[in-house]
N, C-alpha and C positions, 0 to 999 in steps of 0.2 A: 441713409441720411443719418447723421449724428449731430446732436445738440448737447453742449455742455450745460449741465444743471447741477452744480456742486451742492451736495447735501439734500437734494430733492428726493422725496418719497414717491413711489408710484401712485399713491392715492391722490396726489396733487397734479397729476398729468392727465390731460384729455387729448386723445388723438381721434379724429373723426373725418368723415368726408361730408362736406356740406351739400346743400341742395343744388349748387352749381357744378358739383363734381370735383371740387378742389379739396386738397388735404388741409385740415385745420389742426394746428397744434397749440394747445393752451396749457400753460404751467402757472400754478398759483403756489407761491411759497409763503409759508407762515412760520415765524420763529418767535420764541419767547425766551428771554434771558432773565433769570431770577437770582438775586443776590440777597441773602438774609444774614444780618449781623445780630446775633442774639445778645452780644455784650452791650451794644449800643441801642438795642431794641428798635431796629428799623428794617424795613423790607423794601428792596428796590427791584422793580420789574420793568423790563423793556420789551416792547413788541415791535416787530417789523413785518411788513407785508410787501410782496412784490408780485406783479402779474406780467405774464408774457403771452401774447397771442399773435399767431402769424398764419396766413393762408398761403398755400403753395399750389401752383398750377401743376397738375399731374400730366406727364406725357401720355399719349394715346396708347402706348404699348404696356402700360402698367395694369396688372390684374387687381382691380380695386377691391374685390371681395377677399383677396388673400393678403392684404397689407397687415403687418403685425408690428408691435412696438414693445420695447422692454427698457427698464431702467436698471443700470448696473454701474456701480462705482462713480456716480455723478454724471453719467452719460445716458441720454435718452437716444436709443437707436430705433429707427423706423425702417423696417425692411419692406421693400416694394418689388415683388417679383414681376418680371416681364412676361408678357404673353408669348406663346410660341409663334414664330413668324409663319405666316400663311405660305404654303407652298405655291409657287408659280406653276401654272399649268400651260404646257406647250402642246398644241394640238393643231393638226392640219385640218382645215375645214374644206370639205368638198363643195365646189361651186357647181350649181346645176343650171 
């Protein structure tokens, strides 16, 4: 799973499994822009905050303890490995 999060740092991302067994992704973005004009003796600062949080229902075949996440080039990538399919057993049962 990939989410676009331009300019986001990994410190602002939280990926977890909640008490219902769902995947929760939360991103908090904080930005500060500062402009200082020494000639006119003023300082201008702008702050912006944005939050994103979403819960995703996980399929039964995902290994929840092996989920991993990384942020690279503004993309949050969550890797969810699948469990190995259980082998079906064919067997003749003797009737007595």
